[in-house]
N, C-alpha and C positions, 0 to 999 in steps of 0.2 A: 291228951292225956300224954303223960310220961310213961317211960318205959319202967319207971321205978314203981309205978301204981300197978302193973300188969304182973299177975303172977307168973313164978318162974317157969312152969310147963307151958303156959300160953306163949311167953316170950319165946322159948325154945322152939313149939310150933309154929310161930310166925317167922324166925329165922330160918328154919328149914324149908318153910314154902318160899321165903325169898329166894332161897339158894336155887329152888326150882326155877322160879321166875327169871332169875339170870340167867340159869341154862336157857331157857327159851327165848330169851332177848338174843343171847348169843348166837342161837341156832337160826333165830330170824336174820340177824346181820349176817351170817356165814351164806344164807341163802339168797339173799339181796345180792351180794358181791359176786357169789357165783353166777346169778343169772345175768347180772350186769357185764361179768366177763365172757359168758358166752356170746351174749349179744355184740358186745363190741368184737370179738374174734369174727363173727359173723360179718359184721360190717367190714372189717379190716380184709379180710379173705376176698370179699366181694369188690372192693375198690382198692386193692393194694397199689396198684399203677398210679394212682391219684394220692393216695392216703400214704404213702410211703415218704412223700416230702413234706408232709405235716404230721408225721407220727408223735413228735413230741406234744403236739396238741391234745391229740387223745390220750396220753399217758397224763397230762396235766387235767383235764377234764376228768377222767375217770378218778384220779387222785382226790379231786376235790368231791366228788361225789361220795367217795368212800369216806372221808373224813366228816362231811355233812351227816351222812349216815351214822357214823359212830357216835358223833356228838348227841345226835338225836336219841339214840338207843341208850346211852349212858344218862341222858335226863330222864328218859322215862323210868330207868331203873332207880335213880335217885329219888324222883317223885314218889314211886312205890315205897321205897324204902321210909322215906319221910313222912308218908300218910298212913303206914299200914296199921299202925296202933289207933291212930286217930279216927280212921273210919271203919274199924274193924274189918279189915280188908278180907282176911282169910278166914272169918267165922261162917 
């Protein structure tokens, strides 16, 4: 079903709900990154004598994790946006 066949008030409702879902997805991403930073910090504090030699590996690993999670969150948002009218997601 295309958005041209949806009445304007329903389309407005769906887009406002999509904005809310986008905020939830962004919040989830911030929470994930925050927890991972906390865990990484605890690991680095506990193993600094050894980890200081390989700190760049921790940074690369953390960066890759954040990139993968961000891509996943963006794909979830795009999927919701793509199918929200098709499955009457917000009814």
